[in-house]
C-alpha positions in Angstrom: -22.3 -23.4 17.7 -20.8 -21.0 15.1 -18.6 -19.5 17.9 -17.4 -23.0 18.7 -16.6 -23.7 15.0 -14.5 -20.7 14.9 -12.7 -21.8 17.9 -12.2 -25.1 16.1 -10.4 -23.2 13.1 -8.4 -21.2 15.5 -7.0 -24.4 16.9 -6.4 -26.0 13.4 -4.4 -23.0 12.7 -2.3 -23.2 15.5 -3.9 -20.7 17.7 -3.2 -21.8 21.4 -4.2 -20.6 24.7 -7.8 -20.0 26.2 -7.1 -16.0 25.9 -5.9 -16.1 22.3 -8.7 -18.3 21.3 -11.6 -16.3 23.0 -10.0 -13.2 21.6 -10.1 -14.5 18.1 -13.6 -15.8 18.7 -14.9 -12.5 19.6 -13.1 -10.6 16.9 -14.2 -13.0 14.1 -17.7 -12.9 15.5 -18.0 -9.2 15.3 -16.7 -9.2 11.6 -19.4 -11.6 10.8 -22.0 -9.7 12.3 -21.1 -6.5 10.8 -19.5 -7.3 7.4 -20.1 -9.6 4.4 -17.4 -11.9 5.4 -18.7 -15.5 6.4 -17.6 -17.0 9.9 -15.3 -19.9 8.4 -13.7 -17.8 5.4 -13.0 -15.3 8.0 -11.6 -17.3 10.8 -9.6 -19.1 8.1 -8.3 -15.8 6.8 -7.6 -14.0 9.7 -5.8 -16.8 11.2 -3.6 -17.1 8.1 -2.8 -13.4 7.7 -1.7 -13.2 11.2 0.3 -16.1 10.8 2.0 -15.0 7.6 2.5 -11.5 8.9 3.6 -12.6 12.4 0.8 -10.6 13.8 0.2 -11.4 17.5 -3.6 -12.8 18.1 -3.8 -9.9 21.1 -3.6 -7.4 18.2 -6.1 -9.1 15.7 -9.0 -6.8 16.6 -6.8 -3.9 15.4 -6.7 -5.7 12.0 -10.4 -6.2 11.8 -11.1 -2.5 12.9 -8.5 -1.7 10.0 -10.4 -3.7 7.4 -13.7 -2.2 8.4 -12.7 1.4 8.3 -11.0 0.7 4.9 -14.1 -0.8 3.7 -16.4 2.0 4.7 -14.1 4.6 3.3 -13.3 3.0 0.0 -15.1 1.2 -3.0 -14.3 -2.2 -1.7 -16.1 -4.9 0.5 -14.4 -6.2 3.4 -14.2 -9.7 2.0 -12.5 -8.2 -0.9 -10.0 -6.7 1.1 -9.5 -9.7 3.1 -9.1 -11.9 0.0 -6.8 -9.6 -1.6 -4.7 -9.2 1.6 -4.4 -13.2 1.4 -2.9 -13.1 -1.6 -0.2 -10.5 -0.9 0.7 -10.9 2.8 3.5 -13.3 1.8 5.3 -11.1 -0.5 4.4 -7.9 1.3 5.9 -9.4 4.8 8.9 -10.6 2.9 9.9 -7.1 1.5 8.9 -5.6 5.0 5.5 -3.9 4.5 3.6 -3.7 7.5 0.4 -5.0 7.8 -1.7 -1.6 7.6 0.3 -1.4 4.5 -0.5 -4.6 3.0 -4.2 -4.1 3.8 -3.9 -0.4 2.3 -2.7 -2.2 -1.2 -5.2 -4.4 -1.2 -8.1 -1.8 -0.6 -6.6 0.3 -3.2 -6.6 -2.3 -6.0 -10.0 -3.6 -5.1 -11.5 -0.1 -5.0 -10.4 0.5 -8.6 -11.8 -2.8 -9.7 -8.8 -5.0 -10.1 -9.6 -8.6 -10.0 -7.9 -10.3 -7.0 -6.1 -12.8 -8.6 -4.8 -10.9 -11.2 -4.0 -7.8 -8.9 -2.6 -9.8 -6.3 0.0 -11.6 -8.8 0.9 -8.2 -10.2 1.6 -6.7 -6.8 3.7 -9.5 -5.7 5.9 -9.4 -8.8 6.4 -5.5 -8.5 7.2 -5.7 -4.7 10.0 -8.8 -5.4 11.2 -6.9 -8.4 11.8 -3.6 -6.5 13.4 -5.8 -3.5 15.7 -7.9 -6.1 16.9 -4.6 -7.9 17.7 -3.0 -4.4 19.5 -6.0 -3.1 21.1 -7.5 -6.2 21.7 -4.2 -8.4 22.5 -4.2 -12.0 20.5 -2.9 -14.8 17.3 -3.3 -13.0 18.3 -1.1 -10.1 19.5 1.4 -12.5 15.8 1.7 -14.5 14.2 1.6 -11.0 15.9 4.4 -9.9 15.3 6.3 -13.1 11.7 5.3 -13.2 11.3 6.6 -9.7 13.4 9.6 -10.3 16.0 9.1 -7.6 19.6 8.1 -7.2 20.5 4.4 -7.2 21.5 4.9 -3.4 18.4 6.6 -2.4 16.1 3.8 -4.1 18.0 1.1 -2.3 17.4 3.0 0.7 13.7 3.5 0.3 13.2 -0.3 -0.8 15.0 -1.6 2.4 13.9 1.3 5.0 10.5 2.4 3.7 9.1 -0.4 1.1 5.5 1.1 1.6 6.7 4.4 0.7 8.7 3.2 -2.2 5.6 1.4 -3.6 3.5 4.5 -3.3 6.2 6.6 -5.3 6.5 4.1 -7.8 2.7 4.4 -8.6 3.1 8.1 -8.6 5.8 7.9 -11.1 3.8 5.5 -13.5 0.9 8.0 -13.5 3.4 11.0 -14.3 4.9 8.8 -17.2 1.8 8.5 -18.8 2.4 6.5 -22.0 6.0 5.6 -21.2 4.7 3.8 -18.1 4.3 0.5 -20.0 7.7 0.9 -21.8 9.2 1.3 -18.0 7.5 -1.8 -16.8 8.5 -3.9 -20.0 12.1 -2.5 -19.6 12.1 -4.1 -15.8 10.9 -7.4 -17.1 7.3 -6.8 -15.9 5.7 -6.7 -19.1 3.0 -9.1 -18.5 -0.2 -7.5 -19.8 -2.2 -8.3 -16.7 0.4 -6.6 -14.2 0.5 -3.7 -16.8 -3.2 -3.3 -17.0 -3.4 -3.6 -12.9 -0.9 -1.1 -12.2 -1.9 1.5 -14.9 -5.3 1.1 -13.5 -4.5 2.1 -10.2 -1.8 4.7 -11.0 -4.6 6.6 -12.8 -6.7 6.5 -9.6 -4.7 9.5 -8.3 -3.8 9.5 -4.5 -6.1 6.6 -3.9 -3.2 4.4 -2.7 -1.8 7.0 -0.3 -4.9 7.7 1.2 -5.5 4.1 1.9 -2.0 4.3 3.5 -2.8 7.0 5.5 -6.0 5.7 6.9 -4.7 2.2 7.4 -2.0 3.6 9.4 
């Protein structure tokens, strides 16, 4: 009955084809059996993540395997990683992050104790601000390039071609900036206290984000 319920949710989410539904049921059942995620929540979350990130259902088992690996290696439960991923998947996909990169950011944030809603909003704001600066230019582009220690052209190239690397480098530079990091965020129009707290918390955790990227990839 639980397997049928997973299949029902798959249909509600627009997943079609016997092979796809059976694949989806198997992956969700394995996640439920081996992690702290409940069946309904897992089915809904995985279906939405696959839809938003345009991940083929044939590859959904790779998403599950990655989440389990990250949950085992970092101080974050699988359900926390999935919740955070749902929150940032849209913005991450818009700016060109891959699914492994989105999962890695979610893991890193959760592993340093950043609350999902607060951290998810912070990540979305920074990702979209970086893309806006790279596309529109102007003062924000100059500030981002200065914070990152790059030329204007190199910052634009990074954001447009390697957005995941741009995000990690931004964190590295915030850490190196010490007390000036909050000033830099403020200058970029990202002065929300929750955002600053989330990013400084993550930046202070050393190379955790980069390690999450490497494992996830």
